[in-house]
Structure formats: structure tokens, C-alpha cells
VMD Tcl script that builds the backbone (N, CA, C; Angstrom):
set m [mol new atoms 495]
animate dup $m
set s [atomselect $m all]
$s set {name element resname resid chain x y z} {
  {N N MET 1 A -16.513 7.228 -10.708}
  {CA C MET 1 A -15.796 6.310 -10.000}
  {C C MET 1 A -15.995 7.778 -8.814}
  {N N THR 2 A -15.691 6.928 -7.687}
  {CA C THR 2 A -16.110 7.759 -6.493}
  {C C THR 2 A -15.175 8.962 -5.598}
  {N N ASN 3 A -15.215 9.295 -4.817}
  {CA C ASN 3 A -14.307 10.392 -4.002}
  {C C ASN 3 A -13.100 9.040 -3.640}
  {N N GLN 4 A -13.430 8.674 -3.099}
  {CA C GLN 4 A -12.654 7.048 -2.043}
  {C C GLN 4 A -12.057 6.321 -3.450}
  {N N GLN 5 A -12.241 5.623 -4.315}
  {CA C GLN 5 A -11.538 5.464 -5.282}
  {C C GLN 5 A -10.640 6.257 -6.209}
  {N N LYS 6 A -10.898 7.595 -6.205}
  {CA C LYS 6 A -10.008 8.421 -6.610}
  {C C LYS 6 A -9.125 8.185 -5.846}
  {N N ALA 7 A -9.194 8.723 -4.782}
  {CA C ALA 7 A -7.895 8.582 -3.626}
  {C C ALA 7 A -7.265 7.357 -3.526}
  {N N GLU 8 A -7.803 6.042 -3.628}
  {CA C GLU 8 A -7.371 4.860 -3.718}
  {C C GLU 8 A -6.145 5.298 -4.837}
  {N N LYS 9 A -7.134 5.442 -6.043}
  {CA C LYS 9 A -5.684 5.621 -6.973}
  {C C LYS 9 A -4.579 6.102 -7.081}
  {N N LYS 10 A -5.009 7.326 -6.288}
  {CA C LYS 10 A -3.684 8.343 -6.394}
  {C C LYS 10 A -2.743 7.879 -5.431}
  {N N TRP 11 A -3.143 7.228 -4.471}
  {CA C TRP 11 A -2.184 6.049 -3.572}
  {C C TRP 11 A -1.338 4.892 -4.541}
  {N N ALA 12 A -2.237 4.108 -5.452}
  {CA C ALA 12 A -1.485 3.238 -5.770}
  {C C ALA 12 A -0.685 3.494 -7.056}
  {N N ASN 13 A -1.196 4.706 -7.354}
  {CA C ASN 13 A 0.009 5.382 -8.208}
  {C C ASN 13 A 1.431 5.315 -8.157}
  {N N ILE 14 A 1.310 5.486 -6.874}
  {CA C ILE 14 A 2.807 5.690 -6.123}
  {C C ILE 14 A 3.473 4.475 -6.148}
  {N N PHE 15 A 2.455 3.639 -6.207}
  {CA C PHE 15 A 3.506 2.054 -5.975}
  {C C PHE 15 A 3.788 1.666 -7.627}
  {N N ILE 16 A 2.677 2.046 -8.457}
  {CA C ILE 16 A 2.640 1.747 -9.818}
  {C C ILE 16 A 3.955 2.743 -10.599}
  {N N ASN 17 A 4.207 3.764 -10.301}
  {CA C ASN 17 A 5.622 4.635 -10.419}
  {C C ASN 17 A 6.721 3.831 -10.324}
  {N N PHE 18 A 6.623 3.453 -8.925}
  {CA C PHE 18 A 7.830 2.640 -8.839}
  {C C PHE 18 A 7.936 1.279 -9.359}
  {N N LEU 19 A 7.083 0.628 -9.241}
  {CA C LEU 19 A 7.346 -0.597 -10.308}
  {C C LEU 19 A 7.924 -0.297 -11.581}
  {N N LYS 20 A 7.257 0.819 -12.015}
  {CA C LYS 20 A 8.062 1.174 -13.430}
  {C C LYS 20 A 9.497 1.649 -13.259}
  {N N PHE 21 A 9.743 2.523 -12.075}
  {CA C PHE 21 A 11.548 2.816 -12.112}
  {C C PHE 21 A 12.146 1.666 -11.660}
  {N N LYS 22 A 11.799 0.844 -10.996}
  {CA C LYS 22 A 12.463 -0.292 -10.536}
  {C C LYS 22 A 12.782 -1.683 -11.050}
  {N N TYR 23 A 11.271 -1.770 -11.472}
  {CA C TYR 23 A 11.484 -3.226 -12.363}
  {C C TYR 23 A 11.342 -2.912 -13.856}
  {N N GLY 24 A 11.022 -1.913 -14.103}
  {CA C GLY 24 A 10.940 -1.679 -15.851}
  {C C GLY 24 A 9.221 -2.092 -15.802}
  {N N LEU 25 A 8.672 -2.049 -15.156}
  {CA C LEU 25 A 7.096 -2.846 -15.357}
  {C C LEU 25 A 6.545 -1.906 -15.709}
  {N N ASN 26 A 5.291 -2.285 -16.394}
  {CA C ASN 26 A 4.342 -1.135 -17.072}
  {C C ASN 26 A 3.136 -1.324 -16.584}
  {N N TYR 27 A 1.982 -0.994 -15.894}
  {CA C TYR 27 A 0.825 -1.317 -15.141}
  {C C TYR 27 A 0.061 -0.029 -15.572}
  {N N TYR 28 A -1.606 -0.390 -15.618}
  {CA C TYR 28 A -2.222 0.908 -15.474}
  {C C TYR 28 A -3.502 0.092 -14.245}
  {N N LEU 29 A -4.188 1.324 -13.844}
  {CA C LEU 29 A -5.046 1.187 -12.751}
  {C C LEU 29 A -6.275 1.019 -12.798}
  {N N LYS 30 A -7.041 0.423 -12.334}
  {CA C LYS 30 A -8.615 0.127 -12.523}
  {C C LYS 30 A -9.359 0.032 -11.240}
  {N N PRO 31 A -10.223 0.445 -10.476}
  {CA C PRO 31 A -10.731 0.461 -9.327}
  {C C PRO 31 A -11.589 -1.265 -9.543}
  {N N CYS 32 A -11.790 -2.039 -8.307}
  {CA C CYS 32 A -12.105 -2.894 -8.462}
  {C C CYS 32 A -13.917 -2.800 -7.643}
  {N N ASN 33 A -14.722 -3.199 -8.497}
  {CA C ASN 33 A -15.879 -2.823 -8.236}
  {C C ASN 33 A -16.769 -4.206 -7.755}
  {N N LYS 34 A -16.057 -5.212 -7.702}
  {CA C LYS 34 A -16.630 -6.187 -7.090}
  {C C LYS 34 A -15.489 -7.326 -6.780}
  {N N ARG 35 A -16.164 -8.156 -6.011}
  {CA C ARG 35 A -15.463 -9.566 -5.072}
  {C C ARG 35 A -14.959 -10.036 -5.759}
  {N N ILE 36 A -13.700 -11.008 -5.498}
  {CA C ILE 36 A -13.150 -11.545 -6.268}
  {C C ILE 36 A -12.487 -13.291 -6.001}
  {N N ASN 37 A -13.660 -14.312 -6.050}
  {CA C ASN 37 A -13.498 -15.450 -5.068}
  {C C ASN 37 A -13.567 -15.290 -3.548}
  {N N ASN 38 A -12.578 -15.687 -3.320}
  {CA C ASN 38 A -12.513 -16.018 -1.775}
  {C C ASN 38 A -11.530 -15.102 -1.394}
  {N N MET 39 A -11.086 -14.099 -2.225}
  {CA C MET 39 A -9.860 -13.301 -1.722}
  {C C MET 39 A -10.389 -12.097 -1.087}
  {N N CYS 40 A -9.431 -11.324 -0.241}
  {CA C CYS 40 A -9.475 -10.333 0.393}
  {C C CYS 40 A -10.195 -8.612 -0.130}
  {N N ASP 41 A -10.708 -7.891 0.184}
  {CA C ASP 41 A -10.944 -7.028 -0.055}
  {C C ASP 41 A -9.896 -6.547 -1.045}
  {N N ILE 42 A -10.154 -6.071 -2.333}
  {CA C ILE 42 A -9.521 -5.594 -3.093}
  {C C ILE 42 A -9.597 -4.083 -3.274}
  {N N ASP 43 A -8.580 -3.108 -3.312}
  {CA C ASP 43 A -9.406 -1.688 -3.432}
  {C C ASP 43 A -9.168 -1.255 -4.889}
  {N N VAL 44 A -8.135 -1.895 -5.642}
  {CA C VAL 44 A -7.448 -1.407 -6.789}
  {C C VAL 44 A -7.012 -2.247 -7.968}
  {N N ILE 45 A -7.031 -2.504 -8.738}
  {CA C ILE 45 A -6.172 -3.778 -9.600}
  {C C ILE 45 A -5.694 -3.283 -10.358}
  {N N ALA 46 A -4.136 -3.707 -10.422}
  {CA C ALA 46 A -3.551 -2.778 -11.479}
  {C C ALA 46 A -3.235 -4.096 -12.658}
  {N N VAL 47 A -3.436 -3.534 -14.173}
  {CA C VAL 47 A -3.471 -4.580 -15.263}
  {C C VAL 47 A -2.244 -3.975 -16.106}
  {N N ASN 48 A -1.233 -5.126 -16.281}
  {CA C ASN 48 A 0.193 -4.847 -17.045}
  {C C ASN 48 A -0.219 -4.370 -18.565}
  {N N ASN 49 A 0.403 -3.181 -18.763}
  {CA C ASN 49 A 0.176 -2.901 -20.298}
  {C C ASN 49 A 0.156 -3.635 -21.302}
  {N N GLU 50 A 1.316 -4.796 -21.636}
  {CA C GLU 50 A 1.642 -5.504 -22.350}
  {C C GLU 50 A 0.376 -7.001 -22.482}
  {N N ASN 51 A 0.320 -7.709 -21.429}
  {CA C ASN 51 A -0.695 -8.618 -20.692}
  {C C ASN 51 A -1.964 -8.592 -19.906}
  {N N ASN 52 A -3.064 -8.241 -20.324}
  {CA C ASN 52 A -4.321 -7.742 -19.571}
  {C C ASN 52 A -4.094 -9.148 -18.681}
  {N N GLU 53 A -3.779 -10.093 -19.001}
  {CA C GLU 53 A -3.989 -11.521 -18.035}
  {C C GLU 53 A -3.228 -11.193 -16.651}
  {N N ASP 54 A -2.017 -10.393 -16.945}
  {CA C ASP 54 A -1.291 -10.112 -15.538}
  {C C ASP 54 A -1.693 -8.973 -14.913}
  {N N LYS 55 A -2.407 -9.262 -13.613}
  {CA C LYS 55 A -2.890 -8.434 -13.007}
  {C C LYS 55 A -2.159 -8.683 -11.347}
  {N N LEU 56 A -2.157 -7.325 -10.938}
  {CA C LEU 56 A -1.811 -7.015 -9.240}
  {C C LEU 56 A -3.218 -6.850 -8.631}
  {N N TYR 57 A -3.329 -7.377 -7.535}
  {CA C TYR 57 A -4.731 -7.314 -6.519}
  {C C TYR 57 A -3.872 -6.354 -5.652}
  {N N LEU 58 A -4.147 -5.108 -5.243}
  {CA C LEU 58 A -3.827 -4.066 -4.160}
  {C C LEU 58 A -4.489 -3.880 -3.354}
  {N N GLN 59 A -4.465 -3.957 -2.009}
  {CA C GLN 59 A -5.533 -3.499 -0.993}
  {C C GLN 59 A -4.448 -2.757 -0.093}
  {N N LEU 60 A -4.976 -1.352 0.369}
  {CA C LEU 60 A -4.814 -0.277 0.935}
  {C C LEU 60 A -4.946 -0.090 2.355}
  {N N THR 61 A -4.292 0.331 3.204}
  {CA C THR 61 A -4.703 0.343 4.351}
  {C C THR 61 A -3.497 1.353 5.072}
  {N N ARG 62 A -3.940 2.098 5.887}
  {CA C ARG 62 A -3.538 3.335 6.326}
  {C C ARG 62 A -2.302 3.350 7.727}
  {N N ASP 63 A -1.450 4.025 7.655}
  {CA C ASP 63 A -0.503 4.001 9.167}
  {C C ASP 63 A -0.902 5.008 9.858}
  {N N MET 64 A -1.915 5.051 10.623}
  {CA C MET 64 A -2.643 5.997 11.157}
  {C C MET 64 A -3.060 5.749 12.485}
  {N N ARG 65 A -2.887 6.874 13.330}
  {CA C ARG 65 A -3.319 6.835 14.810}
  {C C ARG 65 A -3.906 8.076 15.185}
  {N N GLU 66 A -5.048 7.994 16.021}
  {CA C GLU 66 A -5.741 9.170 16.534}
  {C C GLU 66 A -5.228 10.258 17.668}
  {N N ASP 67 A -5.324 11.100 17.327}
  {CA C ASP 67 A -4.541 12.198 18.387}
  {C C ASP 67 A -5.482 12.049 19.378}
  {N N LYS 68 A -5.013 11.655 20.753}
  {CA C LYS 68 A -5.924 11.578 22.040}
  {C C LYS 68 A -6.569 12.945 22.412}
  {N N GLU 69 A -5.894 14.179 21.816}
  {CA C GLU 69 A -6.012 15.529 22.049}
  {C C GLU 69 A -7.500 15.638 21.635}
  {N N ASP 70 A -7.095 15.819 20.426}
  {CA C ASP 70 A -8.651 15.952 19.329}
  {C C ASP 70 A -9.211 14.924 18.513}
  {N N GLY 71 A -8.868 14.387 18.760}
  {CA C GLY 71 A -9.837 13.065 17.935}
  {C C GLY 71 A -9.521 12.694 16.808}
  {N N TYR 72 A -8.838 13.300 16.050}
  {CA C TYR 72 A -8.622 13.465 14.536}
  {C C TYR 72 A -7.210 12.763 14.038}
  {N N PRO 73 A -7.532 11.690 13.110}
  {CA C PRO 73 A -6.568 10.605 12.878}
  {C C PRO 73 A -5.545 11.086 12.236}
  {N N PHE 74 A -3.812 11.159 12.348}
  {CA C PHE 74 A -3.017 11.263 11.239}
  {C C PHE 74 A -1.977 10.541 11.243}
  {N N PHE 75 A -1.166 10.638 10.098}
  {CA C PHE 75 A -0.057 9.494 9.765}
  {C C PHE 75 A 0.884 9.628 10.560}
  {N N ASP 76 A 1.343 8.238 10.772}
  {CA C ASP 76 A 1.843 7.885 12.276}
  {C C ASP 76 A 2.800 6.576 12.289}
  {N N CYS 77 A 3.984 6.738 11.691}
  {CA C CYS 77 A 4.967 5.493 11.478}
  {C C CYS 77 A 5.172 4.691 12.982}
  {N N ASN 78 A 4.746 4.714 13.737}
  {CA C ASN 78 A 4.755 3.801 14.847}
  {C C ASN 78 A 3.216 3.033 14.648}
  {N N ASN 79 A 2.614 2.680 14.117}
  {CA C ASN 79 A 1.545 1.926 13.847}
  {C C ASN 79 A 1.529 0.865 12.604}
  {N N ILE 80 A 2.606 0.777 11.868}
  {CA C ILE 80 A 2.671 -0.294 10.807}
  {C C ILE 80 A 2.456 -1.178 11.367}
  {N N VAL 81 A 3.010 -2.357 12.144}
  {CA C VAL 81 A 2.910 -3.482 12.321}
  {C C VAL 81 A 1.538 -3.121 12.816}
  {N N LYS 82 A 0.595 -2.642 13.323}
  {CA C LYS 82 A -0.639 -2.495 13.827}
  {C C LYS 82 A -1.468 -2.885 12.439}
  {N N ALA 83 A -1.099 -1.843 11.444}
  {CA C ALA 83 A -1.867 -1.606 10.218}
  {C C ALA 83 A -1.545 -3.229 9.405}
  {N N MET 84 A -0.766 -3.831 9.496}
  {CA C MET 84 A -0.773 -4.906 8.913}
  {C C MET 84 A -1.388 -6.228 9.414}
  {N N SER 85 A -1.328 -6.118 11.138}
  {CA C SER 85 A -1.800 -6.961 11.995}
  {C C SER 85 A -3.472 -7.274 11.868}
  {N N ASP 86 A -3.887 -5.718 12.164}
  {CA C ASP 86 A -5.531 -5.530 11.952}
  {C C ASP 86 A -5.725 -6.265 10.266}
  {N N LYS 87 A -5.408 -6.180 9.029}
  {CA C LYS 87 A -5.633 -6.732 8.055}
  {C C LYS 87 A -5.402 -8.221 8.452}
  {N N VAL 88 A -4.391 -8.726 8.579}
  {CA C VAL 88 A -4.207 -9.853 8.711}
  {C C VAL 88 A -5.440 -10.752 9.255}
  {N N ASN 89 A -5.568 -10.220 10.979}
  {CA C ASN 89 A -6.506 -10.631 11.380}
  {C C ASN 89 A -7.716 -10.336 11.164}
  {N N LYS 90 A -8.305 -9.741 10.404}
  {CA C LYS 90 A -9.828 -9.191 9.737}
  {C C LYS 90 A -9.978 -10.411 8.794}
  {N N TYR 91 A -9.041 -10.705 8.228}
  {CA C TYR 91 A -9.068 -11.598 6.734}
  {C C TYR 91 A -8.769 -12.779 7.535}
  {N N LYS 92 A -8.350 -13.199 8.387}
  {CA C LYS 92 A -8.044 -14.589 9.001}
  {C C LYS 92 A -9.670 -15.264 9.424}
  {N N LYS 93 A -10.164 -13.762 10.085}
  {CA C LYS 93 A -11.207 -14.362 10.362}
  {C C LYS 93 A -12.629 -14.510 9.616}
  {N N GLN 94 A -12.502 -13.868 8.784}
  {CA C GLN 94 A -13.214 -13.939 7.503}
  {C C GLN 94 A -12.934 -14.962 6.727}
  {N N ASN 95 A -11.935 -15.921 6.901}
  {CA C ASN 95 A -11.332 -17.039 6.038}
  {C C ASN 95 A -11.013 -16.411 4.444}
  {N N LYS 96 A -10.494 -15.315 4.676}
  {CA C LYS 96 A -10.628 -14.513 2.961}
  {C C LYS 96 A -9.165 -14.664 2.554}
  {N N GLN 97 A -8.912 -15.390 1.289}
  {CA C GLN 97 A -7.719 -15.565 1.062}
  {C C GLN 97 A -6.768 -14.292 1.025}
  {N N MET 98 A -4.970 -14.297 0.808}
  {CA C MET 98 A -4.216 -12.997 1.090}
  {C C MET 98 A -3.275 -13.177 0.158}
  {N N LYS 99 A -3.163 -14.287 -0.414}
  {CA C LYS 99 A -1.600 -14.988 -1.206}
  {C C LYS 99 A -1.443 -14.365 -2.487}
  {N N GLU 100 A -2.616 -13.835 -3.092}
  {CA C GLU 100 A -2.620 -13.026 -4.487}
  {C C GLU 100 A -2.490 -11.880 -4.000}
  {N N VAL 101 A -2.617 -10.739 -2.908}
  {CA C VAL 101 A -2.841 -9.707 -2.384}
  {C C VAL 101 A -1.518 -9.120 -2.270}
  {N N ILE 102 A -1.440 -7.696 -2.361}
  {CA C ILE 102 A -0.379 -6.550 -2.804}
  {C C ILE 102 A -0.827 -5.981 -1.560}
  {N N LEU 103 A -0.471 -5.844 -0.043}
  {CA C LEU 103 A -0.706 -4.669 0.854}
  {C C LEU 103 A 0.083 -3.568 0.578}
  {N N LEU 104 A -0.562 -2.466 0.582}
  {CA C LEU 104 A 0.248 -1.003 0.249}
  {C C LEU 104 A -0.270 -0.211 1.555}
  {N N ILE 105 A 0.892 0.195 2.332}
  {CA C ILE 105 A 0.736 0.933 3.529}
  {C C ILE 105 A 0.495 2.740 3.460}
  {N N GLN 106 A -0.032 3.196 3.489}
  {CA C GLN 106 A 0.028 4.244 3.154}
  {C C GLN 106 A 0.621 5.206 4.352}
  {N N GLY 107 A 1.390 6.133 4.198}
  {CA C GLY 107 A 1.930 6.941 5.680}
  {C C GLY 107 A 2.369 7.937 4.729}
  {N N ASP 108 A 3.967 8.852 5.871}
  {CA C ASP 108 A 3.892 9.918 5.326}
  {C C ASP 108 A 5.502 10.462 5.940}
  {N N MET 109 A 6.155 8.950 5.878}
  {CA C MET 109 A 7.574 9.158 6.177}
  {C C MET 109 A 8.434 9.318 4.879}
  {N N ASP 110 A 9.702 10.154 5.198}
  {CA C ASP 110 A 10.775 9.939 4.230}
  {C C ASP 110 A 11.616 8.793 3.838}
  {N N LYS 111 A 12.447 8.764 2.941}
  {CA C LYS 111 A 13.578 7.970 2.454}
  {C C LYS 111 A 13.836 8.167 3.933}
  {N N GLN 112 A 14.675 9.001 4.405}
  {CA C GLN 112 A 15.973 9.492 5.566}
  {C C GLN 112 A 14.890 9.224 6.853}
  {N N GLU 113 A 13.763 9.594 7.333}
  {CA C GLU 113 A 13.370 8.750 8.452}
  {C C GLU 113 A 12.875 7.170 8.486}
  {N N SER 114 A 12.987 6.902 7.162}
  {CA C SER 114 A 12.598 4.953 7.203}
  {C C SER 114 A 13.899 4.412 7.608}
  {N N LYS 115 A 14.808 4.755 7.531}
  {CA C LYS 115 A 16.536 4.574 8.020}
  {C C LYS 115 A 16.329 3.872 9.672}
  {N N TYR 116 A 15.684 5.060 10.261}
  {CA C TYR 116 A 15.457 4.714 11.508}
  {C C TYR 116 A 14.149 4.134 11.741}
  {N N GLU 117 A 13.035 4.146 11.389}
  {CA C GLU 117 A 11.757 3.689 11.852}
  {C C GLU 117 A 11.545 2.321 11.669}
  {N N PHE 118 A 12.196 2.058 10.044}
  {CA C PHE 118 A 11.715 0.514 9.534}
  {C C PHE 118 A 12.712 -0.366 10.422}
  {N N THR 119 A 12.045 -0.945 11.894}
  {CA C THR 119 A 13.252 -1.912 12.078}
  {C C THR 119 A 13.085 -3.216 11.742}
  {N N LYS 120 A 13.578 -3.868 12.268}
  {CA C LYS 120 A 13.995 -5.790 11.695}
  {C C LYS 120 A 12.821 -6.348 12.179}
  {N N ASP 121 A 12.317 -6.179 13.157}
  {CA C ASP 121 A 10.537 -6.210 13.815}
  {C C ASP 121 A 9.874 -6.015 12.916}
  {N N ILE 122 A 9.890 -4.841 12.401}
  {CA C ILE 122 A 8.619 -4.486 11.184}
  {C C ILE 122 A 8.841 -5.392 10.245}
  {N N ILE 123 A 10.014 -5.500 9.655}
  {CA C ILE 123 A 10.285 -6.035 8.381}
  {C C ILE 123 A 9.580 -7.207 8.384}
  {N N ASN 124 A 10.042 -7.992 9.669}
  {CA C ASN 124 A 10.547 -9.229 9.527}
  {C C ASN 124 A 8.949 -9.508 9.849}
  {N N TYR 125 A 7.831 -8.749 10.576}
  {CA C TYR 125 A 6.780 -9.090 10.360}
  {C C TYR 125 A 5.783 -9.026 9.287}
  {N N ALA 126 A 6.755 -8.300 8.442}
  {CA C ALA 126 A 5.984 -8.025 6.960}
  {C C ALA 126 A 6.053 -9.601 6.023}
  {N N GLN 127 A 7.289 -9.664 6.142}
  {CA C GLN 127 A 7.903 -10.804 5.400}
  {C C GLN 127 A 6.550 -12.123 6.009}
  {N N ASN 128 A 6.393 -12.144 7.252}
  {CA C ASN 128 A 5.931 -13.579 7.457}
  {C C ASN 128 A 4.415 -13.183 7.391}
  {N N THR 129 A 3.959 -12.187 6.927}
  {CA C THR 129 A 2.316 -12.043 6.430}
  {C C THR 129 A 2.029 -12.995 5.563}
  {N N PRO 130 A 0.690 -13.524 5.539}
  {CA C PRO 130 A 0.676 -14.309 4.109}
  {C C PRO 130 A 0.316 -13.495 2.812}
  {N N PHE 131 A 0.445 -12.053 2.954}
  {CA C PHE 131 A 0.682 -11.516 1.521}
  {C C PHE 131 A 1.484 -11.627 0.864}
  {N N LYS 132 A 1.172 -11.137 -0.602}
  {CA C LYS 132 A 2.308 -11.615 -1.454}
  {C C LYS 132 A 3.273 -10.578 -1.571}
  {N N GLY 133 A 2.972 -9.578 -1.135}
  {CA C GLY 133 A 3.960 -8.703 -1.091}
  {C C GLY 133 A 3.089 -7.342 -0.123}
  {N N VAL 134 A 4.310 -6.702 0.435}
  {CA C VAL 134 A 3.971 -5.373 1.695}
  {C C VAL 134 A 5.255 -4.568 0.902}
  {N N TYR 135 A 4.368 -3.237 0.995}
  {CA C TYR 135 A 4.659 -1.977 0.620}
  {C C TYR 135 A 4.126 -0.489 1.189}
  {N N TYR 136 A 5.663 0.120 1.769}
  {CA C TYR 136 A 5.150 1.511 2.595}
  {C C TYR 136 A 5.071 2.338 1.275}
  {N N LEU 137 A 4.098 3.102 1.397}
  {CA C LEU 137 A 4.057 4.152 0.115}
  {C C LEU 137 A 3.668 5.494 1.068}
  {N N SER 138 A 4.406 6.384 0.762}
  {CA C SER 138 A 4.807 7.867 0.766}
  {C C SER 138 A 4.803 8.972 0.043}
  {N N PRO 139 A 3.775 10.146 -0.225}
  {CA C PRO 139 A 4.295 11.141 -0.979}
  {C C PRO 139 A 4.857 12.043 -0.591}
  {N N VAL 140 A 5.158 11.932 1.039}
  {CA C VAL 140 A 6.000 12.938 1.416}
  {C C VAL 140 A 5.734 14.351 1.671}
  {N N SER 141 A 5.530 14.755 0.077}
  {CA C SER 141 A 5.237 16.386 0.134}
  {C C SER 141 A 3.683 16.313 -0.581}
  {N N TRP 142 A 2.594 17.102 -0.480}
  {CA C TRP 142 A 1.743 17.149 -0.831}
  {C C TRP 142 A 1.680 17.863 -2.111}
  {N N GLY 143 A 2.810 19.029 -2.871}
  {CA C GLY 143 A 2.832 19.565 -3.663}
  {C C GLY 143 A 2.029 20.698 -3.667}
  {N N GLY 144 A 1.904 21.464 -2.547}
  {CA C GLY 144 A 1.612 22.653 -2.163}
  {C C GLY 144 A -0.267 22.643 -2.411}
  {N N LYS 145 A -0.902 21.967 -3.095}
  {CA C LYS 145 A -2.230 22.052 -3.205}
  {C C LYS 145 A -2.482 20.595 -2.364}
  {N N GLU 146 A -3.580 21.164 -1.942}
  {CA C GLU 146 A -4.166 20.008 -0.886}
  {C C GLU 146 A -4.882 18.697 -2.218}
  {N N GLY 147 A -3.943 17.890 -1.543}
  {CA C GLY 147 A -4.454 16.229 -2.174}
  {C C GLY 147 A -3.635 15.939 -3.170}
  {N N VAL 148 A -2.830 16.625 -3.516}
  {CA C VAL 148 A -1.517 16.606 -4.646}
  {C C VAL 148 A -0.492 16.317 -4.712}
  {N N PHE 149 A 0.038 15.098 -4.795}
  {CA C PHE 149 A 1.424 14.392 -4.209}
  {C C PHE 149 A 2.741 15.129 -5.583}
  {N N ASN 150 A 3.817 15.270 -4.383}
  {CA C ASN 150 A 4.851 15.725 -5.503}
  {C C ASN 150 A 5.553 14.457 -6.050}
  {N N LYS 151 A 5.682 14.380 -7.462}
  {CA C LYS 151 A 5.665 13.128 -7.894}
  {C C LYS 151 A 7.222 12.960 -7.889}
  {N N LYS 152 A 7.925 14.103 -7.421}
  {CA C LYS 152 A 9.803 14.267 -7.354}
  {C C LYS 152 A 10.261 13.405 -5.857}
  {N N GLU 153 A 9.172 13.416 -5.031}
  {CA C GLU 153 A 9.192 13.387 -3.641}
  {C C GLU 153 A 8.724 11.923 -3.128}
  {N N MET 154 A 8.152 11.280 -3.891}
  {CA C MET 154 A 7.352 9.971 -3.549}
  {C C MET 154 A 8.439 8.774 -3.154}
  {N N PHE 155 A 7.591 8.208 -1.961}
  {CA C PHE 155 A 9.020 7.286 -1.490}
  {C C PHE 155 A 8.286 6.116 -1.121}
  {N N VAL 156 A 8.928 4.604 -1.777}
  {CA C VAL 156 A 8.151 3.399 -1.134}
  {C C VAL 156 A 9.421 2.573 -0.522}
  {N N LYS 157 A 8.824 2.211 0.416}
  {CA C LYS 157 A 9.509 1.164 1.211}
  {C C LYS 157 A 9.182 -0.224 0.704}
  {N N VAL 158 A 9.837 -1.422 0.145}
  {CA C VAL 158 A 9.636 -2.547 0.395}
  {C C VAL 158 A 9.906 -3.183 1.876}
  {N N LEU 159 A 8.703 -3.807 2.104}
  {CA C LEU 159 A 9.105 -4.535 3.400}
  {C C LEU 159 A 8.713 -6.175 3.043}
  {N N LYS 160 A 8.031 -6.391 2.193}
  {CA C LYS 160 A 8.101 -8.128 1.203}
  {C C LYS 160 A 7.766 -7.822 0.229}
  {N N ASP 161 A 8.991 -8.051 -0.682}
  {CA C ASP 161 A 8.931 -7.664 -2.003}
  {C C ASP 161 A 8.336 -9.261 -2.932}
  {N N CYS 162 A 7.499 -9.009 -3.978}
  {CA C CYS 162 A 7.211 -10.239 -4.566}
  {C C CYS 162 A 7.470 -9.951 -6.159}
  {N N PHE 163 A 8.306 -9.045 -6.821}
  {CA C PHE 163 A 9.210 -8.910 -7.917}
  {C C PHE 163 A 10.406 -9.265 -8.145}
  {N N SER 164 A 11.245 -9.493 -6.836}
  {CA C SER 164 A 12.516 -9.748 -7.197}
  {C C SER 164 A 12.734 -11.207 -7.181}
  {N N LYS 165 A 13.445 -11.433 -7.829}
  {CA C LYS 165 A 13.515 -13.009 -7.810}
  {C C LYS 165 A 14.841 -13.691 -6.900}
}
mol reanalyze $m
mol bondsrecalc $m
mol representation Tube
mol addrep $m
């Protein structure tokens, strides 16, 4: 498994923990090493523990911007619509299917911040994307070690839910 696949799996695990807590769903993750039909890029596949045919196709994207002074990217909640629109535009140009794919947006905002940052415009945009679902993921805290998420503080904001009926 490459370093990128390990990082994607770590981020996708936030979503898997959310599914277990919110819906009682049990999935395990595996990297996607090949293209699937005419589907857009898939980073990670979540497979149901009880039914191997039940799979979730996950595409990760970052809510980031570049710092104009030093040129380094950093997480920034002001680019959520751009993160979504970049993916939608990319896959429309490539004529790729998105309807079976769940978009996971990587960010760093906490639950309190989300009350102010996730406007109706952002949620409406997400709900009108061709993706099956759209979720904002945040580890909030890195747990003291670089690259280690603090599980107690992980946060998921549902922008387009594909599990509630």
C-alpha cells in the first residue's frame, strides 16, 4: 500500500466510524487499484462486513487553498463549493459517472465552527451535485503525533446524505 493510499484510508476511516455510530453500519476499507467501468476516480472502497456485494465507492478531495505569502496549501473552510465543483467539472468533462460515488471532503473545522461556516448555499450546492452523497470530514485534532487523528474529536458534517430514507 502506498503512502497516499494509507493517508486516504485514514481519512476514509473517519467516515466509516461515522457510519457505524450514526447508522450501525459495519464496513471495512480497501484501496481501489483499478478503474471501475465508466465511474469517476475511486480512492477507497468500503465493503460491508456482512455482505461483500454491498460496496461504497469513495472519492476524497481536499478543502484547501494556497497561502499567497509562502505558497503552501492549508485547510480552509472557504473553499468547500470549489472543492465540489472542481470534481464535478472534471468528471463531466471526462464523461465519467458520479451517481454511485460518495464524495468525502477533507477539512479541519470542528462542530462548533460548522454551525457558522456551512451555509444553505453550500448545502444546496452539495445536494444538487451528481454524487450519491457528500460528507465533510475533519479529524479536528491530530492527537499529538503528526498524522495521527484523535478519534474522540473526529467530526463529519452531512451535506448530501445517501443513507437516511
